N, C-alpha and C positions, 0 to 999 in steps of 0.2 A: 472740431478739428479742421484746420482749413488745407487744401492740398498746397503741399511745397511748390515753390516755384518751379522745380524741375518736373513735377507732375502736371501742372496747367500746361507747360511748355511741351511736354510728350502730347497731352491732348491735342493741343492745335497742330503739333506736326501731324496727328494721325486722323484728324478729320477736318483741317484747314481753317479752323475757326475756334476762338477762344471762347470758353464758356463765360456767361454772364453772372453766374450764380452758383452756389452747389451748397449740398446737404450732406454731411457724414452719415453714415449708416453702418452699424454693426450687424453682419451677417456672415454665417460659414465658421469654418474651424480652422482655416488657414492663417497665415501672417500677412495675407494681403489686407489693403486698407480699400474702403469703398464707398464711393459718393455718387449721389445722383445729382447730374448738372444740368442746369438750364442754359439753352443755346440762346443766342441772339435773335433767332426767327420763333422763339417760342417752343421749339422741340425740347426734350428732355431726353438724357441719355445715363446709362449706368456705366460707371468706371470701376474698373479694378486694377490698383496699381501695388507694386511690391519693390522692395529694397532688399530685403532679406533673402538670401539665395534660394532656399526651396520655393518661396512664393514667386520669385522672378522666374525660375523655371517652371513651375506651374502655370503661370500667366502666358508665358511664351508656348508652351504646349498645347494650351486650349486656343491661343489664337492661329496656331498652325492647322489645328483640326478642323475649328470653325471655318477658317477661309478654303480649306481642302476640302469641304463636304459641304455646306452651307445649303442644309436643308430646311424645310419650314417647321420642323421639330427642333429646331436648334434656334436661339436667340440670335438676332441679326447681327451681324460683326460690322460696324461702323468703322474701326481701324484699330491700328496697335503701332507703338513707337517706343523707344528707350530714349531716355535722355539722362545724363550722368548715370547715376546707380540705379535709377527707377525704370522698371519696366510696366507699361500701362497698356490696359485694354480696354477699348470704348464699346460698349454693345447698347443693343435695344433696351429700353427702359421697360420692364417688364413689372413694376410694382404695383400697377393697377389690375393685373390679372388676379384669378382666382387662385388662391395657394391652398391646398389642403394640409392636414384634414379640416373636414370631412371631404371625401371624393363625391362629387354631386351626381355622378353616373356608377357608383360602386366600382369606379375605376376602369371603365371600358374605353375610355379615351386614352390612359396611360399604357394600357396593354396594345391598343392598336398601334402606339406610338412605337414601343420598344419591340414591336414585329416589324415596324418600318425601318428602325435602327438596324435590326438584324439582316434585313433585305438590301441594305445600302452597301455598295462597293466599299472595300475598307481603303483609306488613303495609305499612302507609303509613310514609313518612319514611324508607326505606332509601336509600342511593344507588343511581342507575342505573349499570350498564356503558354507555359510551358507545358510539355508532355509530361504526364506522370506526376508523382508527387514526392519530391525528394526528402521531404520530413514527414511523409506518412499523412493520413487523413487526420482531420482535426479531431476526431474520436480516440483515434490512436494516441494522439498527442496528450487529449485530456486522461485518458487512461494511464498513461506514464507518469503525470503528475497531476492528480484529481483535486488536491487540496486547495489551492488557488480558485479553480471553478467552484467546488462544493462551498466554499466560504461565501458566495454570493446568494446559496439559498433558494435557487430556483429548484432544485431536485435534490434528493437525498442522496448517499452512497449505496443505500440498498437499490435505488431505481436504476442509477449508472450502472451497478454491478449486472443488472438483468438487461438494461436496455442498448449498454455499448455495444455488444458485439453485433445486436441487430442493425444499430445506427451505423457501426463501421462498415458492415456490409453493403448498407444501401448508399452510404455516400461514397463507397469506392466506385459505384457504377456512374456517379455523374463525370460526364466529361468537361473539361476545361479548355483545352486546346482546341481551336478549330478555325474557321477562316473568315468568320463573321465579325463586324464591326459592333462594338460594346461600349455603351457609355460607362459602365464599370463603377457607377456610383449611384445606382438608383434608389432614392427613399423621398419622403414625402419632401423635404426643405428643397429638394433637387427638381420639383414638379410645379408646374402651374397650368392653369386651364385658359385658354384666349379663344378667339374666334376661329383661329385655324387649328384649334384642337390642343392636345396636351404637349406642353414643351419640356424639354430637359436643358436644365443649366447646368454649368460646372462640368466640363468636358475636359478638364486636365487630367482625369485618370482614363480616358479613352484608352480603349486596346483592342486587341484582335482575339476571338476565342470562340465559344460555342455561344450562341444567341440564347441559350436556355438559362444562363447564368443572369443576364438582365431580366428575362420573363421570371425567374425566381424571385429576385428582389423586388418587382413591381409587384407580384401576388403576396408577398409579405408586407410592403408597405401598405398595401390594401388591408390586408388583415388585421396590421397593427393598430388601424385606426378605427377597429372594431365594425368593420366592414365585410360582409360575405361578397367575394369577387363574382364576376359572372364565370359561367362553365367556360372553358376553352379546352382545346387538345393540347395537351401537354405531356409528351412522352417521357417516363421516367420522373416524373413530377416526386415521387419519393425519394429518389436519390437527390436530387437539389433541395428540397425541403431539409433533408438529413444533412446537407452540405452547409446550408445556412444557418441551422440550429448549432452545429460544430464550430462555425466561424464566428458566431455572436458570442457562444459560451466561450471560446478560447480567447478572443481578441478582448473581451470585457475583463479579463484575468490578467492581462499582459500591461508591462508598463507602455506607454504611448510615446510615438514618434515624437522627437521634438519638434517636426514641422507643424504638428498641430498645437492649436491653441485651444482653451476651454476643455481640458482635459475631462472633467468631471460631468460637463455636458455630454461629450460624447460617449463616454461610458455609460453614462445613464440610458443615453437613446439604445446602446448594445443591449444593455438588459432588459429594457422596455421590448424590444424586437424579440429578444430571446425567448421571453414567455409565450408569444404568439407563435415563435417558430417551433417551439416545444409542442404546443397543443396541435399544431398543424402535422408535424411529422409523427406524432404519436397516434394520430387519427388514422394518418396514411398507411402507418405499418401497423396498425392495432397492438400498441404498447400500452401499458397502463398511463393512467394520466400521471404527469410527475407532480410532485409535491410543490406548492407554490405557497409564497407567503402572503 
């Protein structure tokens, strides 16, 4: 797929030079199109472009965050522009970086990066994680309607009956609101290793909340690649492990939002991570192992 004329015009506006060539790539779960473009001076760049409303909104949010923070753990922002119905983001090309899995250092660089993210001053305009849980914990919602979750076969009704009160009590201790910068979408496909450390891509979901959310997702990403992460200081680890297990179990049983492409791939990822999250939280809370397919 070649870039439409409006996309080429937006790239040229964003970086003051027209690409010499381009290669369409398929990546991620949104409706945005992606290209790796070659520039006349021999450099390459990664382009993300969208015309669908949710894709445009995500691109514009990501551009704003990258511009406001501009940290080494982010891809370098070359420019952004909108032409006609297209919003376009031009970024550092990281295609030659090392992409897990496997994590070459048991995930140590990723853990260091999420700690740096949490210590960064939050830019204005990001959504805040709300105080409390208006809909209850994930484990409360699962208990109220267990059949869609049980249908995945990763644990039995008997195991859920025994474990749910413990998991709910643990998840209730996980604090979501806070004043920390969050990437809020940490998983293996959003992580790459470069000479300057682990870089997180796809910042459209960035928010303000408790930094332990990113830390928990980083640990689960490492665990779900069959790697034992380094030992770290993680207050209330069991609470966040229960949160992630509940989130993956619940989300995998729900209809996927229309802003997402490749629904089956995303659901398979949730179920893959759920198995590892269940093992993790069961070990921390000394629960019996869940039944596994």
